[in-house]
N, C-alpha and C positions, 0 to 999 in steps of 0.2 A: 412770680410776683415777689417784689422785697417789701418786706416793713420793716421800719425805721423809727425809732423811738427816741424822743429826746427829753432826758429827764428834768432838765430845768425847766423845758417849756409846761409838761405833764405837772410838774411840782407848784410851776406858778398857776397854772390853771384850777389845782386843788385848793389853793389861797383865795383866788377869785370865788370860787365857788362858795366857801367860808364866809367871805365878806357878803355875798349876794344872801345867801342863808340869814346871816345875821341882820340884815337890811329887812329881808321878808317877816323875821320874827320881830323886830321891831314895829312893822306895818301892821302885824296883827295885834301885837299889845296897842297901838293906837287906836284899831277900831272895837277892841275891847274896851277901851277908856271912853271912845266916842259914845258907847252904847248906854254908859253909866253918866252920861256927863248931863250935869241939872238943868243948862240950858237946853239942851236938846230935849230932856224929860218935860220943861214946862211948854215948850212949842208943841209936844206932841198933846199935852191936856188941851191946848185949844184947838189942836186939829188932828185928832186920834188917827184919820186915814192918811196922812200926810206922812205921820209920825210911825206909822206901822209902816209904811210904803220905805221911808228912809232904815229902818231898824233892819227891815228883810235885805234892803240891799249890802247893807253892812255884813250881815250874815250870811250872805251869800259870797261877798268879796272876801269873808275871814273862811268861811268853813265851807262852800260849794266845790262841786266836782274840779271847778277850773280854779278854785281859791287859792288864798294864799298858803293856807296850811297845808294844802296838796303840792302846791310847789315847792315848799319848804322840803318837804317829804321825800319829792322827787329830786331835789338838789343833794339831800344828805344821799341818797343811795348813789347819784352819780360820782359822786365826791367818794364815796366807799369804792365803787367799782375802778374809778381811777386809781385810788390809792393800794387798789389790788393789784390792776395791771403794772404799777410801778415797781410793786415787790415781784410779780411774774416776771418782767423782763429784765429785773437788778439779778434773780437768780438762776434765768436762762442764760443772761451774760457771764455770771460767774462759772454755770456750768460749761459754757463754750470755753472759758479761760482755762478752768481747770482739766478740761479736754485737752485742749492746746498746748497745756504745760507737761501734761503726762505725755504726749505725742512726741514733745521735742526731747522729753528728757529719753524717751523711748524708742527712737527711730527705727530699733529693729521690728517694732510691731509693723512695719510696711513691708519685710520682706514676710513674715509669718502668712500676712492677709494674701500678698501675693501668690505665695504658694499654695495656700487653700483655694484659691479661686482654679489656680490651673489646674490643681490635685484634682478638685469635683467637677471642673467641666472638660478635662483630657484635652484642652486646647493651652496653645503658647499664647503667652501675653501678647504678642504682635497680633496672633488671629483673633485676639477676643478683642484688642482697640482697634484691627479692623473691621470687624462687625459693627462697633460701635460707631466708626467713622463715617460708617456707610448712611448713618443716619442724618450727618450733617455736611451735606457737600458742598465742596471749595468752589470757589468762584477763579475769575482770572487777574493778574494783576493790572493796576496804572500805576505808572512810573513817572513823578515828576521832578526836577530839579527844582528844590526851594531855595537855596542859596550857595554863594561859594566865598570864602574867606580866606585870606592869609593871616601868618604870624601866628598860629597857634604852636604852644611849645612840643618839640617833639619827642616820645617818649624816651627814655632812657633805661628802663627795665620793666618788668612784668608788672609790676604794682602799679608804674605809670600807665602800660597800657588797660589794666583794669580801671584804673581813676578816669581815664578818657571815657570808657565805654560807660561808666557811671555817671559821668557829665551828660554824655548824649543821651542816657536814659531819665535824667532830670530833668531836660531841657525839651522831653519830647513832648509835652504839654503847654508849651509856650513857643510863639513864634517870634519874637525880638529878632529873630537872624533872618527872619524870610521876607523877602519883598514882598509888598501887599499884593502887587499884579498876579505873583506866582501862586497865591492860594486865594485868590478872589473866586474862582468857581467851585471851591470846597465846600461842601454841606456845614451847616452851623454844627458845631461841637466836632468836628471832624480833625482832630489834632492829636493822633498818635500815628505810628507806622512810619516813622523817621528814622533813618540809618545815617552814620556817617560814613566817607570814604577819606581819608587821609594819604596823599601824598608825602611821603618823607624821601628827601634828598639829602645825602650826605657822603661821607669820604667812600663808602660802599656801594654807591650809585643811587638809584634811585627804587622805592620800594613803596608798596601798597597797604595799608592796613585799612580792615572795612570793621566798624562797630555794629553790634548787632543786638538791640535790647532785648529781655524777654518777655514775657507775659506781661501784655499791659490791661487786659480786662479779662474776668473769670468766669464770665459768663458764656454759654452756646450759642451758636448761629439759631436762628427760628423766631417763632412767634414773639418770644418770652424776653428777647435780646432787646438791650437799648436801641432804637431805631438811630439816635443818632451816632451811633458807633458801629453800625454792622461793616461799615467798610475797613475796620481795624482788622490786619491780617494776623496781628500777635495777639491772639486770642485762645481760648482753652480747645476749641475746637481743632484749632493749628497743631496744639500740641498733641491730641488724638493722634491725627493724622501723621505726623512725623512717627510718633512712636511705632506707629502700625507701617511703617516703611514706605508713604504713600508723598507725593510732589506735593507743596502747598502755594499758595498764591505768594505769601511771604518770602518763600525760596526763589521761585521764579522772579519775581521783583527786583530781589540781590542779583541775580543773574543778570537781569535786564540792565539794572542800575550799573554795573561793570562794565559792560560791552557799550556803554554809552560813553566812556571816557577813554583818553588817548591812552592806555596801557600799550605799550611798547612790549614785542614778543619777548620773554627771557627774563621780564622784570617781576620780581619775586611778589606773592599777595600773600599775605596773613588775614585771616577771619577769624574775627573774636568775638566770641558771644555771651551773654548771662543767660542761664535756664533756657526756654524755649529759644532764644538766640543762638547757644552753643549747638541746640540739633540742626536749627536753619544753618550755621555754619558748616557741618559735616556734610548735610545735603547739598547744599550749595558747592561747595569744593568739589563734590564727586562730578556734579556738571559741568564745572568749569575748567577742570582738569581734562574731562572728554572733549571738550570744545579748543582744546590747546592753550589755557591760561595757565601759567607757572605759578599754582599755587603750592607753596611750598610747606607751609604752617598754618595750624588751626589750634585755637585758645577755647576751651570751653571752661566756663565754671558754674557750679552747682547745676550740670544738665546730664538728663537722663540718655545719656549715649552710647552706654554699653551694648546695645544693639544693634548699633549702628555700623556700617562698613567705612573702614579708613579707606580712604580714597587713594590711590597707588600714587608713591611717591611723596606723599605729604605726612609729615611728622605733628602727632596730636599731643599735646600737655591738657590733661584733665584735672581743672580743680574741685577738689570732693571735700567736704566740710561733714564728717562720720555723723554729725549730729544734726545734717539736713535731711529732711526724707524725701527732696525732690530726688537726688541722683538715684535713690533706690528705687524709683518708680521705674526704673529699666529692668528690673526683676533681676540683676546679676550683677558682678564688678566688671569694671573694665578691663578689655584685653590687655595681656601684657606682651611688651615687645619693645623692642629698642625704638620703634618706631612711635611708639605710644606711652607717652609717660603719664603716669596717675599720681598725682601728689595728694593724699589723703591727711588732714590735719583735724583736730578739734577745735571749736569755738562754741560752746554751748552758752547760748544766752536767753534759755529758757522760753523762746517764744520760737512757733514754727517760721514765722515771717523773717524773723530777726536771725535766725541760724540759716536763712537763704539769702540773706540780704547782702549789698555791696560790701558793708562792715566787716562781716563774717569773712566773703572772699578775699577782701583787701589785705587781709592778714595774711591768707593763704597765699596770695600772688606773693606777699613779702617774703615768705617761708621758700617760696621757689627759687626766688632771686639769690637766695643763700643754698641753696639744696646741694647735694654732693651726689645724689642720686644719678648715675650715669645716663639714663635716659632722660632725665631734665636737663644735665648738661650738654646733651647731645641736641636736644630742643632749643637751647639758649644760643647755643654755637650756632645752629643754622638760621636761628631768628635775628643775628647781628645786625643786617641790613634795617631792620625794623626797629633798634632798640640803639643805633648810633646815628641818627639823621642830626642835621643841623639847620632845617628849614622844615615847614610844611605848610601845606594846601591842604583846605578840605572842601568837601561838597558834601551839602547835604542832600540826600532824596527822601522823597514822599513815597509810600509804597501804600496803595488803598488795594482794596478787594472789592472787586465789581463782577455784577453775573454775567 
């Protein structure tokens, strides 16, 4: 269950209660004045029974159990509760903000927490996440081509690759590029799970670049999940399954999408992903390599991939903001080898989400473009077919998770 509060509306309600209370007070004053009205007193002298009946009704309206004074007291109490709720919500928001700031400024707390949990339980992090994953069974992917377009600008740098991934993530909730008939059968609110596959053509031949956005919803599958988004494979449950080393509908959907395209044997493929998308990139690369697809490169940004296996023949570049808690969820540093380069950098933006954002990782990508680290240079050299294209065609695929 999710509780949300709009402080503007709550404050406006408190003002409305003030106005109603003032109106009731005015009505009480009017009934008191009516009880002492000379004309009413004169009429009562001529008709004592009728006068007494009127006075009794005025008294009941003013001071009875359902009268104006009681209503005024109830509204005043409601106003007090409403103002107290506003104060409590504001205090909770401040506490949450303070906790977020503290965690953003001290990401090493995640390392300590993971070590404590694994130490107490005697189980590895992968084993723990595997047990949790059993509570949230995955489905199967349904993959649909929703748009195809020409003319996108080919990337010329790692920063360009990440910028294209950011654009894909930004438009995953909008369907301006999709033909209406392609999404006519999708349920209301079904607007996530979209990936881009770009075919880049240039002096080094044809290369394929896959853009894999990260987690788009943070609830878990089950009774409390938003029913309009149960189809979305990029959820927190997927994060848990990937960290446990399990296959997911998102990963299988990526493989299915690529196998639907005219990728010729030997043409290189780069899988680029942010956050969960980076884990999907690593997992899907392994499956594709086993099926004979020439995946040469993987780029991850802010992804907890340290515990994942590097597919044979694939060069990996991981961008890790040391102020971002998400890469630390893997429980250890990335493997170090000529085939796996990790570029660490610091971009402290004082918020957990901001430290994990494309803004932070865009800066990291620009650092990778200039890095003299031998492993990063090796990755750039091998990724040259993806960074020297002169034309681009893009396919957008929709991946849904269905039972």
